[in-house]
N, C-alpha and C positions, 0 to 999 in steps of 0.2 A: 711416117717419120722413120728415118734410119739413124740409129745411134751407133757410132763406131767404138766409143770408149768413154770411160769416166775422164772428163777433162781435168777436173780438180775437185778437191774438198775444201770448202771455205771454213776457216776456223776463226771465230771471233776472239780477240784478245784486247785487253785494255791498253797494253803497251807492247809494241813489237820489240822494242829494245830490251824489255824485261823478259819477254817470252822466247826470243830467238835462241838464247843459250841452250835451252832444253832441246830444241830441234837440231842445233848445230853441234853442240858439245856433247850432249848425252846420246842423241840418236845418230849423230854423225852425218846429218844431211847438210847440203850446201845451199845457202841462200844465193840465188843467181840474179835476182832483180827485186828492186823496190820501186813503187810508183804511187803517186797521189792521184786519186780519181776525184777531182773537184766536185762534179755534179752529184756524186754519191757520198760526199763528205767522208771519205775513207782513205787511209794509207794502206797499201798492200805490200807484202813481202812474199816472194815465191820461192819454194823449195821443191826439188824433184825427189820422188821416192819411186824408183823403178820407172814405169811409164806414166805414173799418176803424179800430178802436181798438188802440193799443199799451198793454199793461199791464206796467209795470216791477214786478218782484217782488223785494223785499228781505227776507231772513230777519230775524226779530226774536228768534230763539232758536237755539242750537246744535242743538236737536231738530227744527227746521223741515225739512220735506222739501226746501225750496229750498236751505237750507244744506247738507244732505246731498248734494244734486245738485251744488252748487258744489264741495264738498269732494272729489268724484270727478274734478275737473278739467274739468267741464262749464262752459260759459258760453254766453250768447246765448239764442236762441229755446228756450224750455222747453216750450211747448205751443201748440196751435192750438185755438181755441174756435169752435164753430159754433152759430148761433142756430137752435133747433128750434121750428118753428111749432106742431107738434101735441103738444108736451109732452115734457119730459125723461123722465118716468116711462114713457111709451109707447115712447120711443126706446130706453130701457134694456131693456125687455122684448123689443123687436124684435131688437136686436143680440145680446142674450143667447141668444135662440132660434137665432141664426145662428152661435153658438159663440164670440162675442167675450168675452174676459175682462174683467170689470168691476172697477174699483177701488171705486166706490160702487155699492151695491146699490139705493139710493134717492136721489132728489134731496136736496140740502142747500142751505143759504144760502151764497152767495158774495159777493164784492165787488159794490158797486153794487146790492145787493138782489136779484141774479139767483138763480134756482134753477139749481143746477149739479150735474154728475156727471162723473166721469172714467172713460175707458176705458184699459185697460192697454196700454202700447206694444208688448208682446209679441204682441198681437193686432191691432195697427193699423199695420203696416209700420214699426214703430219710432218712431211719432209719438205722444207723449202727447196724447190727444184729450179736450177738454172739451166737453160738451154744455150749452148754456145756454138758459134761457127767461126772459123778462121776466114777473114775477108780474102777475096780473090785478088 
């Protein structure tokens, strides 16, 4: 697996509208896109900080994994996403062979049209890890 960079940090928020002023007005970052990802039951807002993106994640349903995570009293950084140069499918096979527990058995579509897959935090030092690739 060849990781080129941190693609983004996913940050769980109850409300993008209420959270965005901190990132835009206090930190001076610009929100350049918002998107609803229906199958993940989440609304996203993207901001750029240097070469790394911040992805604000707002649940759109009580069944959203983000809502369930927030309901447990969690908040803030939800996951770290790495850009994989040699393909998410290849990376999944490689980490699976090394005993890493997979959440996604195959890549799926995520926000911004990326191919994504998640690794279970019980196998990744407690960090929910997302593998991403830009489609060709």
